[in-house]
ZAMARGU-4260 file (C-alpha; in steps of 0.2 Angstrom, whole numbers, plus 5000, padded with zeros to 4 digits):
<rodrens>
0) 4871/5002/4936 | 4889/5000/4941 | 4904/5010/4935 | 4915/4998/4924 | 4933/5003/4924
5) 4945/4993/4911 | 4960/4991/4922 | 4968/4975/4918 | 4977/4980/4902 | 4985/4996/4909
10) 4990/4986/4925 | 4997/4972/4914 | 5007/4985/4904 | 5014/4993/4919 | 5019/4976/4926
15) 5029/4972/4911 | 5037/4989/4912 | 5043/4985/4930 | 5048/4967/4925 | 5059/4974/4912
20) 5069/4986/4924 | 5086/4978/4928 | 5089/4982/4947 | 5106/4977/4955 | 5109/4973/4973
25) 5111/4992/4977 | 5094/4996/4970 | 5102/5007/4956 | 5097/5004/4937 | 5108/4995/4926
30) 5121/5007/4917 | 5115/5009/4899 | 5126/5002/4885 | 5138/5012/4875 | 5133/5020/4859
35) 5124/5037/4854 | 5113/5044/4867 | 5098/5053/4859 | 5082/5061/4867 | 5065/5057/4862
40) 5052/5069/4867 | 5034/5073/4863 | 5016/5076/4870 | 5001/5065/4873 | 4984/5072/4871
45) 4966/5067/4874 | 4958/5064/4856 | 4942/5073/4862 | 4947/5088/4872 | 4965/5090/4865
50) 4971/5092/4883 | 4987/5085/4888 | 4986/5069/4898 | 4994/5068/4914 | 5004/5052/4920
55) 5003/5042/4904 | 5016/5029/4903 | 5028/5031/4888 | 5038/5016/4883 | 5052/5016/4869
60) 5052/4999/4862 | 5063/4990/4850 | 5052/4975/4846 | 5049/4967/4863 | 5064/4975/4871
65) 5061/4991/4881 | 5074/5004/4878 | 5067/5017/4890 | 5052/5023/4899 | 5045/5038/4907
70) 5028/5047/4911 | 5020/5062/4905 | 5019/5078/4916 | 5004/5088/4920 | 5004/5096/4902
75) 5005/5079/4893 | 5024/5081/4889 | 5037/5068/4890 | 5056/5067/4887 | 5067/5052/4888
80) 5084/5046/4883 | 5089/5030/4874 | 5106/5023/4867 | 5107/5016/4850 | 5121/5009/4840
85) 5114/5012/4823 | 5100/5021/4813 | 5084/5011/4817 | 5065/5012/4820 | 5058/5011/4837
90) 5040/5011/4843 | 5033/5024/4855 | 5020/5014/4866 | 5008/5025/4876 | 4998/5017/4890
95) 4986/5026/4901 | 4971/5019/4913 | 4954/5023/4905 | 4961/5025/4887 | 4965/5013/4873
100) 4984/5010/4870 | 4993/5019/4856 | 5009/5014/4847 | 5018/5025/4835 | 5034/5020/4825
105) 5048/5033/4825 | 5064/5033/4815 | 5079/5037/4826 | 5096/5043/4819 | 5113/5043/4827
110) 5117/5059/4837 | 5100/5067/4832 | 5086/5070/4845 | 5069/5066/4839 | 5053/5076/4842
115) 5038/5065/4840 | 5022/5071/4833 | 5008/5073/4846 | 5000/5056/4851 | 4982/5055/4852
120) 4974/5043/4865 | 4955/5039/4864 | 4945/5037/4880 | 4938/5020/4883 | 4919/5020/4885
125) 4913/5020/4903 | 4896/5015/4909 | 4891/5028/4923 | 4880/5022/4937 | 4867/5035/4943
130) 4855/5037/4958 | 4839/5048/4959 | 4836/5057/4975 | 4818/5065/4979 | 4812/5075/4993
135) 4801/5089/5000 | 4806/5105/5010 | 4794/5113/5022 | 4794/5128/5035 | 4796/5119/5052
140) 4784/5132/5060 | 4770/5134/5047 | 4772/5117/5038 | 4771/5126/5022 | 4781/5120/5007
145) 4797/5130/5003 | 4802/5135/4986 | 4820/5139/4980 | 4828/5130/4994 | 4845/5124/4989
150) 4849/5105/4993 | 4868/5101/4992 | 4874/5083/4991 | 4891/5078/4997 | 4901/5061/4996
155) 4914/5061/5010 | 4916/5080/5010 | 4916/5081/4991 | 4901/5090/4982 | 4893/5078/4969
160) 4877/5088/4966 | 4864/5101/4969 | 4845/5103/4968 | 4832/5117/4970 | 4815/5115/4977
165) 4800/5120/4966 | 4785/5129/4970 | 4778/5114/4979 | 4793/5112/4989 | 4798/5096/4980
170) 4815/5093/4973 | 4824/5079/4963 | 4842/5076/4959 | 4851/5063/4948 | 4869/5060/4954
175) 4883/5050/4946 | 4887/5036/4959 | 4891/5018/4960 | 4888/5005/4974 | 4879/5010/4990
180) 4885/5026/5000 | 4879/5037/5014 | 4878/5055/5007 | 4878/5071/5017 | 4864/5083/5013
185) 4864/5101/5017 | 4849/5112/5014 | 4850/5131/5013 | 4838/5145/5011 | 4838/5163/5015
190) 4831/5168/5032 | 4831/5150/5038 | 4843/5139/5048 | 4853/5128/5038 | 4849/5109/5040
195) 4861/5095/5039 | 4855/5077/5037 | 4860/5061/5027 | 4853/5049/5015 | 4858/5031/5010
200) 4859/5030/4991 | 4860/5015/4980 | 4866/5015/4962 | 4852/5012/4950 | 4838/5015/4962
205) 4828/5030/4969 | 4830/5036/4986 | 4816/5046/4995 | 4821/5057/5009 | 4811/5061/5024
210) 4804/5079/5024 | 4816/5092/5027 | 4810/5105/5040 | 4819/5122/5040 | 4817/5133/5055
215) 4815/5151/5052 | 4829/5162/5059 | 4817/5176/5065 | 4808/5163/5075 | 4823/5158/5085
220) 4829/5169/5100 | 4843/5160/5107 | 4850/5161/5125 | 4867/5161/5131 | 4880/5149/5125
225) 4880/5133/5134 | 4888/5120/5123 | 4899/5119/5107 | 4898/5105/5094 | 4905/5100/5077
230) 4894/5106/5063 | 4904/5099/5049 | 4921/5095/5042 | 4927/5095/5024 | 4939/5080/5026
235) 4942/5066/5038 | 4960/5064/5032 | 4973/5075/5024 | 4991/5072/5018 | 5007/5079/5024
240) 5016/5093/5015 | 5020/5090/4997 | 5011/5073/4998 | 5000/5076/4983 | 4984/5074/4994
245) 4974/5089/5000 | 4983/5097/5014 | 4970/5108/5022 | 4953/5103/5031 | 4940/5115/5036
250) 4931/5112/5052 | 4915/5121/5057 | 4909/5122/5075 | 4892/5127/5081 | 4889/5136/5098
255) 4872/5132/5106 | 4861/5138/5121 | 4854/5126/5133 | 4839/5123/5122 | 4850/5117/5108
260) 4847/5133/5097 | 4862/5141/5089 | 4866/5157/5097 | 4862/5173/5088 | 4873/5188/5085
265) 4866/5196/5101 | 4874/5182/5111 | 4890/5180/5100 | 4906/5174/5108 | 4924/5171/5104
270) 4929/5153/5101 | 4947/5148/5103 | 4955/5133/5094 | 4969/5122/5100 | 4976/5104/5097
275) 4971/5091/5109 | 4984/5080/5102 | 4995/5081/5086 | 5010/5072/5078 | 5021/5088/5081
280) 5026/5090/5062 | 5022/5109/5061 | 5003/5107/5058 | 4994/5123/5059 | 4976/5129/5066
285) 4971/5146/5058 | 4964/5157/5063 | 4967/5155/5082 | 4950/5162/5087 | 4934/5167/5078
290) 4918/5176/5084 | 4902/5166/5080 | 4891/5172/5065 | 4872/5174/5064 | 4871/5155/5064
295) 4881/5153/5079 | 4895/5145/5069 | 4914/5147/5068 | 4926/5140/5055 | 4945/5134/5057
300) 4957/5127/5045 | 4969/5113/5049 | 4984/5113/5038 | 4996/5098/5039 | 5015/5098/5043
305) 5028/5085/5039 | 5023/5071/5050 | 5009/5059/5049 | 4998/5055/5063 | 4981/5058/5072
310) 4976/5076/5076 | 4963/5082/5088 | 4955/5099/5087 | 4946/5107/5101 | 4935/5123/5101
315) 4934/5132/5118 | 4924/5147/5125 | 4928/5157/5140 | 4911/5163/5146 | 4909/5171/5163
320) 4924/5163/5170 | 4918/5145/5164 | 4926/5135/5150 | 4914/5128/5138 | 4924/5115/5127
325) 4920/5104/5112 | 4923/5086/5111 | 4939/5083/5101 | 4937/5083/5082 | 4948/5069/5074
330) 4957/5071/5058 | 4971/5059/5052 | 4986/5066/5043 | 4993/5053/5031 | 5010/5051/5024
335) 5017/5057/5007 | 5023/5049/4992 | 5036/5035/4992 | 5054/5039/4995 | 5068/5026/4990
340) 5077/5028/5007 | 5062/5022/5016 | 5057/5008/5004 | 5061/4990/5009 | 5054/4973/5004
345) 5055/4956/5013 | 5047/4939/5015 | 5039/4930/5029 | 5053/4917/5027 | 5070/4918/5019
350) 5071/4900/5015 | 5055/4890/5009 | 5055/4871/5006 | 5049/4874/4988 | 5062/4869/4976
355) 5054/4858/4962 | 5037/4860/4971 | 5022/4867/4962 | 5010/4880/4972 | 5021/4882/4988
360) 5016/4899/4994 | 5024/4913/5005 | 5021/4931/5008 | 5031/4946/5002 | 5028/4963/5010
365) 5034/4980/5005 | 5036/4994/5018 | 5034/5011/5010 | 5038/5027/5019 | 5039/5045/5013
370) 5054/5057/5015 | 5049/5061/5032 | 5050/5043/5038 | 5031/5041/5039 | 5020/5028/5030
375) 5015/5034/5014 | 4997/5038/5012 | 4985/5023/5012 | 4982/5014/4995 | 4998/5018/4987
380) 5001/5005/4973 | 5016/4994/4974 | 5021/4983/4960 | 5031/4967/4961 | 5040/4955/4949
385) 5052/4940/4951 | 5065/4931/4942 | 5059/4914/4947 | 5041/4907/4951 | 5027/4918/4951
390) 5022/4933/4962 | 5006/4943/4963 | 5008/4958/4952 | 5002/4972/4964 | 4995/4978/4981
395) 4990/4994/4989 | 4998/5000/5006 | 4988/5000/5022 | 4989/5013/5035 | 5006/5007/5041
400) 5013/5008/5024 | 5013/4989/5021 | 5008/4980/5005 | 5009/4961/5004 | 5007/4949/4990
405) 5009/4930/4988 | 5024/4921/4980 | 5019/4905/4972 | 5032/4892/4968 | 5034/4885/4950
410) 5043/4888/4934 | 5055/4895/4931 | 5066/4886/4945 | 5077/4899/4953 | 5095/4900/4948
415) 5104/4916/4953 | 5120/4919/4943 | 5129/4924/4959 | 5122/4912/4973 | 5117/4897/4962
420) 5102/4886/4961 | 5088/4889/4973 | 5091/4908/4975 | 5081/4922/4967 | 5075/4939/4970
425) 5058/4948/4972 | 5058/4966/4967 | 5045/4979/4973 | 5042/4995/4963 | 5033/5011/4965
430) 5033/5029/4960 | 5041/5043/4970 | 5037/5062/4971 | 5047/5065/4956 | 5036/5053/4945
435) 5051/5042/4944 | 5051/5023/4947 | 5060/5017/4963 | 5063/4999/4967 | 5070/4988/4980
440) 5072/4969/4981 | 5074/4954/4993 | 5083/4938/4991 | 5074/4922/4994 | 5079/4904/4994
445) 5069/4889/4988 | 5077/4873/4996 | 5074/4856/4990 | 5075/4838/4996 | 5087/4833/5010
450) 5103/4824/5007 | 5113/4816/5022 | 5131/4811/5024 | 5142/4806/5039 | 5161/4804/5042
455) 5169/4793/5047 | 5158/4778/5041 | 5164/4766/5053 | 5163/4765/5073 | 5177/4758/5084
460) 5176/4766/5102 | 5190/4759/5114 | 5187/4756/5132 | 5185/4773/5141 | 5188/4782/5125
465) 5177/4791/5112 | 5175/4794/5094 | 5170/4810/5085 | 5158/4811/5069 | 5153/4825/5057
470) 5137/4824/5047 | 5131/4835/5034 | 5112/4839/5029 | 5109/4850/5014 | 5097/4849/4999
475) 5102/4844/4981 | 5110/4861/4977 | 5121/4862/4993 | 5109/4874/5002 | 5103/4872/5020
480) 5085/4866/5023 | 5071/4877/5028 | 5064/4882/5045 | 5057/4868/5056 | 5067/4853/5049
485) 5074/4843/5064 | 5090/4832/5064 | 5091/4818/5077 | 5106/4806/5082 | 5102/4790/5090
490) 5114/4777/5097 | 5109/4759/5099 | 5121/4747/5109 | 5121/4733/5121 | 5137/4741/5128
495) 5141/4757/5138 | 5141/4772/5125 | 5132/4788/5124 | 5132/4803/5111 | 5134/4821/5114
500) 5134/4837/5103 | 5123/4841/5089 | 5111/4826/5092 | 5095/4836/5092 | 5094/4850/5080
505) 5079/4861/5075 | 5084/4872/5060 | 5081/4890/5060 | 5077/4901/5045 | 5093/4903/5036
510) 5100/4904/5018 | 5118/4900/5021 | 5128/4888/5033 | 5119/4877/5045 | 5124/4861/5035
515) 5138/4853/5044 | 5136/4846/5062 | 5146/4837/5075 | 5144/4824/5089 | 5155/4813/5099
520) 5151/4795/5105 | 5160/4790/5122 | 5162/4775/5133 | 5152/4780/5148 | 5159/4766/5159
525) 5178/4766/5157 | 5180/4754/5172 | 5170/4740/5164 | 5176/4731/5149 | 5160/4727/5139
530) 5163/4724/5121 | 5148/4725/5110 | 5140/4730/5094 | 5134/4749/5091 | 5124/4757/5078
535) 5122/4776/5075 | 5106/4782/5066 | 5103/4800/5060 | 5086/4805/5054 | 5081/4821/5046
540) 5062/4825/5046 | 5053/4841/5041 | 5045/4852/5028 | 5059/4847/5015 | 5056/4829/5017
545) 5064/4814/5026 | 5081/4806/5025 | 5091/4794/5036 | 5108/4786/5037 | 5115/4772/5048
550) 5133/4766/5052 | 5138/4751/5063 | 5154/4746/5073 | 5160/4741/5090 | 5162/4748/5108
555) 5172/4741/5122
</rodrens>
């Protein structure tokens, strides 16, 4: 079975929320209108457990118009302000992933704050996938089955289940899991050396493990230390300070003798810990050194600092004047939560040839950094909306803090109130460490079909003289054409004349200017009098389409 999450409704509601936020050029929310400002507050709780629900989206609605929005804190409480001009009824709409939406009508009165009765959310039914894992534990020396061995299962360092072997050494565990995963399995029993292995588990199926062999501690007499290895680590990545992610990882090293046995207490040694490499943001290894235990193991904790990057942790032993060094243990420190000062969005082109074109596509990318100027932690959600065409609603950041979506041309046609037809904005939205929405936007131009003019429209070049011309190329809205359009001027005459200037132009990616061009046609042989007809032809060719214009006259 597969775990089924009902996400589309919550995501659509969140996108409507962001689409309704009016963001100006400086990324500041629009000032609310004048009127009476009142506070609406309350609590959102789970209908089954009566516990407060964290990060539920609360929207104050006047019909289809959103007056305000906020999210609940870790106790389920919320508070937000709205402006009203008169006594009225508003709806408090609550949205949370995994729950059915709830809407409560509330009467609001001028100059009077409102405490809303608790809003109950009902959890949606979720089908949970399971996997069954069976196996057998024996004494590695005698081959006898071992009872009361504890078998622990971990998914990427997180415990997900435990089983105990019966009198026949057999065990069985049913775990909640979806998909296919490689689980870490650690088997423990008093007076035996712990065993670590793994199993491939598939949701909906039974996995049978190879026999687990536990070695008796009394049977192992170790020699002197010869090597040091990584035994386990709780996490492969942590977050920077105040990131909302785990900030500490535990690393266990094991010291072994030349036969591969863990050293015992008689041969215990001090293991020192150091960084092989680190981002230099104040990360800490503690303690700095530890003496090996009865299993030959030592534990050190890595705590992140304020800078994201890769960390290498090395364990070292000074033994009889020789250094025994582990291979570096790699842990990644990811960035924190989004910060407005490190939030930007842009498109792969500033000018696309898509005005009045259906399904022209471009890429819009948001760069999201934390307050320490590092990329935010991977899989941070970024939401997008636009005032023209259609844009994909959301994307998750990668390890560089980048999240990209596709912009698709279509209705409504862009028509910015400041810059005019063809111009529009795409806005990127996310949530910062204060649980507040932050936004940034980028301006895009959809240019249309080319229009071409030339001045003057007649040619009369005297012997030994020249004549200057200006031609304009723009779309039907007066905007420059898109990247890659080419403009070519050709002179045809039986006489002696050539053109110079803007006669071969390839347009860059621009939103303004680059619509007016100049060239001069001159008599190339002033000592010869050779009257003749002359034609100037200008051609436009490229992503926006084709256009041409010709004028004729004489040259002497």
